[in-house]
N, C-alpha and C positions, 0 to 999 in steps of 0.2 A: 504493500499499500504506500501511495506516495501523496505528499502535500506539496505542490508546486516543485516536485523534484526532490524534496527532502523526505528523509524517512520517519519523520515526527511531525506532529502537527503544531508548527511554529507560530508564535504570536503575529509576526508581520503579515504572514498570508491570512491569518484569521481576520485581523484587523481590516486589510483590503477587501477581503470578502464581506464582511459585516457592513463596512460604510461605503464601499465603492471608490474609494480615494485612499490615498497613504496617510498614515497617522504617526506622529511622533509623540513619545512620552517626555514631558518636561519635569525633572526632578524639583523639588520644592523643600525648603527648610522653614518650618513654622516655629522654630524655637522650642519644640517640645524637649523635655527630658524622658525619664524613664523610671518607673517605681523601684526598678533594680538598680538605680544609680543615685537616687535623691535620698535613699535611707528608709524609704517605705517598706521595701522588701530587703534591700541591701545597699551597700556603696560599691562602685566600681564597675557595675553591670557584668554581663556575661565575659567570660575569660578571653573570648576572641574580639571584643567589641571596642573598636578604637575611639579615640576622644571626639571625633566628630560623627560618630554613628556611621550610616552609610550615606552621607552626604555627597552629591556629585561634584567635582572639582569646579564647574562653572557657577555654582550656586552662590549668591551674595546673601548671607543670612542677616545682614544689617539692614536690609529692606524687606517690606511685607512680602508674604507669597503673592499676592496679586501682582505686585511690582515685579518680582522675580519672574512670574509667568509672563507678564506682557513684554518684559525686556528679551526674554528669549524667543517669544513669538516673533518680535521685531527682528531678532537675529535671524531667524530662519526665513522670514519673508524677504529680507534684503538679499538673501542668496537664492531666491526664486522658488522656494518651496511653496506648493499649492497643495494643501491637504488640511487635516485636522490635527487637534492636539489633545493629549491627555495630560491633565494635572496631577502630577504624582508626589503625593505627601510621603516622602521617603524616610527622612532622617528621624530616628529614634521613635517614639511611641506616639502616634498621631491620633490617638482617642483619648490620650491621657489629659483631660481638661474638663471643664464644665459643660453641659450640654448646650448652654447658652452660647458660651464662646465657640464651641466646636460648629454648630449651626452657622453662626456668623462667618467662621473661617471658611468652611466648605462652599457656602453660597459666594463668597467674595471671589472665587475663581470661576464662576459661571459667566465667562466672558465669550463674546463671539468667536467661534472657531474651536472651542473646546468641546469635545464630544463625549468625555468621560472624565471619571475622577478615580485614581487609584489611592487607597488609604493604607499605609503600612502600620500594623500594630501587633499587641501582643494578645494571646488568649485570655489573659486575666485583667484586661482593660476594656471588656465589652458589657458594661452593666445595662440594664434595661433602659435607663435614659439615654445612653449612647445609642443603643439600638433603635430607640425611637428617631433619633436625629438621622441615622443611616437610612432608616426607612423613608423618613421624609425627603430627603435629598434623592433617593433613588425613584422617587416618583417624578422627578425632573429631568434627571440625566442618569446615564449609565454608571453604576458605582461598583468598583471591585475592592474588597478588602483583602489586603495581603496579610497572611496570618503567620508569624514566625513559630511554626511548629519545630522545626529543626530535627527532632528525634522523637520516637515514639518509645524509646527505651528509659526507663524511670531512672536508672543508675546514671545514664549519660546527662539526663537533665540536672541531676544533682551536681555531677563532677565539673559541668561548664557553668554552673551557677546560674541556671535560667530563672530560678525563682518561681516556677510554675510546675504543676504536675503534668502527666500524660492525660488525666482525666479532664483537665482545664482545656486542652486543646480540642478533645473530642465534644466536649459540651459547647465551646465556642463555634465550631463547625455546625453544630446542630442548631444553635441560636441563630447564627446568621442565615441559615437556610429560609427562615420565614420573613426576612427583611427586604426581600426583593434586591438583593445584591448578589453579585457573582463573588465565590469564595476562591482566593488564590493561596495556596499553601507553600511555604518556604521551607525546603528540607537541605541539610547538609550532609554531604558524602565525606567519610573519613574522619569523623569526630574521634577524640581520643578514646582508645579501647574498643571502638566499633568494627565488627567484622562486615563483610559484604552481606552476609545473611541479616544482620541487625539493620543495616541500611535499606535493603529491599524490604523487610517488614515494615519500616517506616512508610514506604511507598504504598505498600498494600493496605495499611491502617487508614491513612488519609483518604485513599479512595473508598473504603467501605463507610467512613464517616461522612463523606461527600464533598466533592470539590468540583468546580468548573474550570480550574487551572492550577499550574504548578510551577515552581521556580526552583531549579537545582542549583546548588553551589558546591564546589569542592572547598574543603577547608584550607584556607591560607593564613598566614601569620602576618599580622600588622604591627607595626612599631608601637610602643607605649602600652602594651596590653600584658595581661598576665600570661597568655598563650606565649608571647615572645619570650618571656622569662623560661617558662617551661621548655620551649624549644631550644634555647641557648644552653640550659642545663642538661640537654639529652633526655628529658623525661617524656617527650611524646615523638613520634615519627609522623611524617606526611606521605600521602599517596603519591607514587609516581604518575606521571601523565597517563601513561600506557594502563596502568592499573585502575585509575579513575575511570578512564574510557571504557574499559570493560564493565565496570560497575554501573556506569551510566547506560550504557547500550542494554544491558540486561534489564535495567529498571524500567526502560523505555518499552521493551517488549512485553512487559507486565502491566503496561499503562493503558487505560481505557482510551481508544483512539478519538473520543470526543474532548478529552481534556486537552486544553491549550497548554503548550510548553512556552512559558515566557522567558526562561533563562536555562541555560546548560551548565556554565561554568562561573565561578567567582570572578569579581571584577575589583581590583584594587589600585588606587592611584600609585604610581611607580614609586615616588619618593617615600611612601609609608609602607611598601611591601618588602618584608623580610624573606618570606619563602612560601611556597616553591616558585622558583624564578620563571617557569613556564607560565605561571598565571598571566604574565604581561603579553603572552602570544595569543590573544583572544580569537582571531580569525583563524590562525593555524590550529588552535584547539577544536574549534568547530569543524574545520576540513577534516582533520584527523578522525573525529567521531563519526562523521558521515561516510568517510571512506571505510572505516572499521565495519559499520553496519552494512554497507553496500557489499564488501568482501565476504560477510558472513551471512548474507541474505536475511537481515533483520529489520524490522520496522516496528513503529508504536503499535502494541496491541497484538503482536504476532502470538504471543503465549498467553493472552487475557483470557 
């Protein structure tokens, strides 16, 4: 099975088919923190989380998300792009605020050209008041909630200091189902102590609980993190590129073909990357995965 020549259901093709024109994601930083960093649950966050969270390099956090969005739209329009945009609340936990503030924030980015909103968050930051806000916004525009599941192994979640349980992820996906939003789960391959079988079980679990999309990351080490300290002390090992590609290809063969794949590899700003260095080679990584799947006659859902 092929999607625009690819052996998996890639986001780019899905967006083009859904809207009939190209769509770009624009990452935003709304100035959120995280209950796992501000002392509510813990200080310092997850062991792999950098000081800027998942903030894209082009983001200017000193201006409002609306201004960030309009500036980036202008950037693309000057370069001749003709299409739509997704406002992507990416950095840290983007439902970690009062419902009044969240409603104002999400509505502030409903500007001409925006066809959807992506909201990154944690499983334990989706109270009923937040779900009401999401449901309200979803009546106006396509909303996708990106949920940081990472793993469905309880021991792993404790080790990396996630601050929530496996049950919290399952419950969050269930509660989001009735809000009229799409559910995008984020999982990481190669977490400390995890085997391929544990990673594949995470992929199976999130499908069973329900999701419309998935984002895969390999574990990489970023500067100024506890994971970097562990790596420098030799306490953890990282997957080689070839091994991760094998894990990922097998995961894709077990993935429902209807699920949209938003990402396949982790992406880290070069100046903050410690290891593995092949993380930098984004295009090459995707090419090698696609060649591996072609050579082994594999595609998304083959063994589903």
